[in-house]
N, C-alpha and C positions, 0 to 999 in steps of 0.2 A: 316128273321126276325119273330120272332115267332107272333101269332096271340093271343090275350087275349079278351075273352068276357068281354065287358063293361055293360051288362045288362043279368037278369035271364036268362037260357037257355030254349026255347022252344024244343018241338020233332024235329021242324026242324034245331034247330040252333045246339042244341046235333049232330043231325046227320051230318050238317056239319063241326062240330069240329069234330066229328070221321075219316070224310073222309080227314082230316088235320093231323091227328095222325103220319102217315107216315112222313111227311113231317117235322114235330116238331121231331120226331125222328131221320131222317137225320141229325137235326141240333144237336140233341144230341150229336151222334157221332162224328160230325164235332169238336165240341169245345171240347170232349173229346179228340182228337187226337191233338189238338193247346195246351190245357194244359197239356197233356203228353210230348209235344215236349218243353215247359218251365221248368215243374217242374223236368222234368229228368235231367236237367243242375244241382241241387242241391241235390235228392234222385237218387236213382234206378240208379247210374253212370255206375255202370256194365251193367247192362242191356242196357241202354241207348247207351254204347260203340258196343254192339251186333247189336239193332234194327236200331240204326244208319247208317249202314254199309247197311242196306237193305230195309229201308223203310225211307222217309221224311215224317215224320208223320205231322209237322205245315203244309207245302204246301199241302199233302193231304187233312187236315181240310179245311184249307181255299178255296180250290179250290172246297170241297164238298159243301160248304157254298155259293161260287157264283153258281155252277150249280143249287142248290136248286131257290135262288134268281132269277135267270133268268129264273125259270120253274113258279113263281109266280108273278114276279114284272108285265109285259106286261099284264097278262092275266086279273090284278085286272084293269088295267086301262082301258083295252078293254071292261071290263064287266060294268064298269061305265060309261063309255064314257064321262068323264069331270077332264078335266087336273086340275081345279081347287081343285078339290075334292080329287085328285090323291096326289097332291105336301103338301095339308094341311095333309092328311092320313101321309104321307111319312115325312115329318118335326116333328110331333106332337109324331110321333112313336120313329124317331131317336134321335132327338135333346137334348130332357130334359135331357136325362140320359148322352149324349154325354157331354153337358153342365157341368153336376156335375164332371163327372169324371176328366174334363180338368182342373175347377176349383181345386179340390181336390188335382189332381199332383201336379199344379202350387204350392200351399200353400206348400205341403208335401216337395216339390223340393225346394224352397226358405229355407224352416227350416233344409235342412240338411236330410230329411227321406228316399227321394227317388231320382234319378237320375233325372236331368233336363239339357236340351242343354242351353249351355249361351247363346245361341241366345235368348232364350224364353226370358229371362229377360233384355238384352240387346236391344231388339226390339220388346217391348210389343205391340204396333199398329200394325205393321205388322204381329206379332205372332197372334194376336185378329182377324184381319180381315180374313187373311187366312183360320185358323180354321172355322170363322164362314162362311165361303164358303163351307167347306167340303171337299176343294180340295187342302190343304198343302203339300199332298204327291207330287204333280205335280206343284207347284210354286216353289221348291227348298227352303222352307220355313221348317226348323228341327219340328218333328212332338213333342207334349206336350208330348206323350205317344205312342210307339211304336205301340202299337195295331191300333192305328187310319189310318194307311195306307188303311187297305181294304176298309173303309168307302170313299175315294175318289174314288176308283173303282166303288164302288156301285153307287157313284154320277155321277160319266161319264156316268154308265150305263142308269140311271134315264134321262138324259139331250139327251141322243141317243134315247131313247124310246119316250120321250116328240116328238123330231124332227121327228120322223116316224108318231108318231100319227098327228102330225099336216099337214103334209104331204099327209096324209090317205092312208099312205102304210102298209097296211093288213097283208101282207105276207112277209116282207121283212128279219125275221131273218135268213131264211137260207143263204141269201145273204151276212147279216151282219156277220154271224158266219165264213162263206168261206173267205170272204174279209179279215177280222181282222186274220184268220189264213194263209193266202197268205201273207200278208201284214207283218204278224210276221215274218214268213220266210224269205222273202226278205229285209228286215229291218234289222233284228238282224244283229249283236246288235245295238240297239239303239243308236245314236250319245249321246255324252254327254249333260249335258243341256246348252241350249241357251241364255236363260232369266234369268234376274238379280231377286234376288228374291223380292224385295222390288217393284220397277216398275214391274214384272210379276204379283203381288198380286193386286195392285190398278188396271190395265188394265182388267185383267179378272173379277174381282168382278164389275166391273161396267158393263162391257158385261154380266155378268151373270144376275145382277139385269134387265139390259134393255131388255135381252131375255125371262127371267120368267116373267114380265110384260106385254110384247107383248102377249105370250102364253096365258097367265090365264085372262087377261082384254082385249086384244084386239080382232079383228073380222076379218076376211075375210084377205086380203093380209097382214094385220099388224102381224095377227097370225101365219101365214105362215113365215114371215119373221125373226119374233122372235124365231121359230122353227128351222129354219135355221140357224141362229146365234147362237143357244143352240147346235146344231149340229157341226157346225164348230169348235166351240168351243172346245165339248167332242174329234173329230176327230186330233185337233190339238196338243194338249199339250200333251198326249201319246206319239207322235212322235217326239216333239222338244223339251220337258220337262223332259223325264221321269226320274224318282229316278234310280242312278246306279243300285241299287240292283234289280231292273228289267227289265235291258235293254234287256234282253234275253226273256221275258217271259210277258211284260206288256201287249203287242196286244192280245197274246193269253189269259190273263185272260179275255177280253172281247169277244173273242171268245168263251170260255166255257161258259159266260153267255147268249150267245145269241144261244149256244146248248141247255141249257135250254130250251128256247123259243121255239125252235123247237121241242123238247119232247115232250111240253105242246100242242102242236097245232095239234102234231099227236096223241097224246093220246084221245084229245077229237073229234077225227075225221074231223078237220078241213082240215087237210092234209093227205095225207099217209104217212106211216113210210119210205118209201123210201127216203126222206130228212134228214131223222134221220140219216140212215146206212150212207149215204154219206157225210153229215158235220159232223157225228160222227167221221167218220173214218178219214176225212180230220184234223180234229183238234187233233185227237191223233196222228197222223204222225207230225203233226205240233210241239205238246209239246215234243215229242221223240228228234225229228230232233234238236230243239232248247236245249233242255237239254243236249242232248248230243255234240251239239257245245261249250255249255258253258265248260263240262267236258274238252273239248280239249283245251279250252283257259285256261284251271286252270293246264294242264298237267295231267287230270288225269280220261282219258278215260279207265278204267280199267275194266274188264267184271263185277266185283262186282257193281259198281256205276253203270254201264249200267243195270244190273238187279236192281237194286235199282229204277231208273227211271221207269222203266217198272212196277216194283211192286205197284210204288206209283199214276200211272197212273190206274194201276188196283183196286187199295182200294178204289180210291175216286168215279171212273167210277162204278166198281163193287157194291160200296155200295148204289149208287142210283138204278140201275138197281135191286140189291135184295129188295130195298125198295118198287118199283112201282110193282115187282113181287108178294110180300107177302103182300100188304097194304089191302087187303079185310080179312087178317086175324087178330087175336089177337095182338096189338102192345104192346110190352113191356113198362109198364107205368113207370118207372124210365127214359126210354130214351125219352119219349113223357113229361114228365115234366123237365127234363133237357132242352129238346128241346125249350119249354116255358121260362126257364131262361136262354137261350142261349146267347142272345144279353147283358143281363148283367154280366154271367159269361165271356164271351170274353172280354169285356172292363173292368171289374174290376181284373178278377183273377192276370193281372200281378201287378197291385198296389199293392196287397194284398201277391203276392209273393216276391216281393221287402223289402215289410215291414216284412216278417216272415224269410226272407235268413238269416239273423244273427242268429236264432235259430236254423237252420239244423246242424247236425253233433251232436257234444258235446256228441258221445256215444250211441243217441237216436236212436233206430232202425229207418230205412228208411219207414218201413210198418207203423209205429206209427205216424213218421212226416208227412207221406203221408196222412194219415188218418185224422188226425189232421187238415191238409190244409184242405183236401177236406171238411170235415165239416164246417171249417170257411167259404170257399168259397160260399157253398151251403146255409149257414145261412144268411151270406151277401147280397147275390143275389137275394135272396126269399125277402128280405126288400126292396131291391133296384126296384126290379119289382113290388112289391105290391106297393110302395109310389112314386115310382117316373115314374116309366114306363105305369102302367095302369092308373093314373090321368092325365098323358100328353095324352093319346089317348082317354080317356073320352073328355078330353077338345078339341080334334081334332075332335070328332063325335059332338059335341055340335055348333063348330065353321062351319062344313060343313052343320051342320041341319038350322044354323041361315043365311048361304047365301043361302041353297034352298027357304026357307021360306022368304027371303028379297026379290030373283029376282031370275030369272030364269038363270039356270049354263049356260055359253056363253063359255065353253071351248071345247065345242064339233065343231069339224071343219064340220061337216056336217050342220050345223046352220049359 
């Protein structure tokens, strides 16, 4: 997720922002891939017919997002050493726009402007609670908007990182990445969902609240118990209640995120680069093995689709590598800006696409339609980023400051 300054830049903060430009640029590349995957269902269909045979643009984009998150998120927690500050930061970074988009889609869906799963209106309480947990994708609750699925995996990753932090496991990322890679291969395809949506939602939310309360407000054994509870929750849900769409790669997504953490620690000199090579190789093999397995299950293991799997892996992995190798050079500003807007673009573009879909075609050239849509997305997302995301982050900063002034932070397990 993009970092946005909430105070005037000093030379130090400007330098820090510059050092983050390459990561924002990678987010920009990731969101371009995702938007292309969705937009090309309506325009440039001929291009999609060719490119779709050789590149899974959507999965490449979200995997790049996950790799970047894995690089950044644990580093942020380790740097501040405060779980309370970490969770305040994450919640006020993600939730404001998440809620606005959810409410907007429900309103538009009820009025027939966009698609909305009937479960949402038939079971509003279960839907609301599940989405408030940010885990609906692993609870069997239909998503208000399809794009929310990635946030469920982000949330699972936060829970796992929190567990490791409370247990004082500082170099567990290689084992986590490797473990998820091996488990992903051994268990794939994951079993059909085992839990009833309504029951799972209530139980999981109660456990989630209990675990977060313990790690944020507790001490000693209570904090560790809370961390173990959150870790157990995060490990169990993807195995027993994975969405069928990700029965082949659900666990591998988490392996990719922890691979990002392994890269960060080597990049900062905390470890050698040997774990990166070993873990990166293992996770790559696991991804290809499972993607090929999925093709076999679909009776589609052809040379063309095998090549597509390899190219998809090379695109998101290669993009990250190129970003790292060129980060000391001038980063394209349009990619940096798009990266800053990437969270808004990711969540909002699908809604705008559904609203604009009836306008595509009708003899309008695809180039004009795509350009107009792109301008609309950037314009709307510039507003949502400025008036929803940034105020939310500012409020989070104030809340963290208030806690620091009111009492010593007690979330560091060393205290």
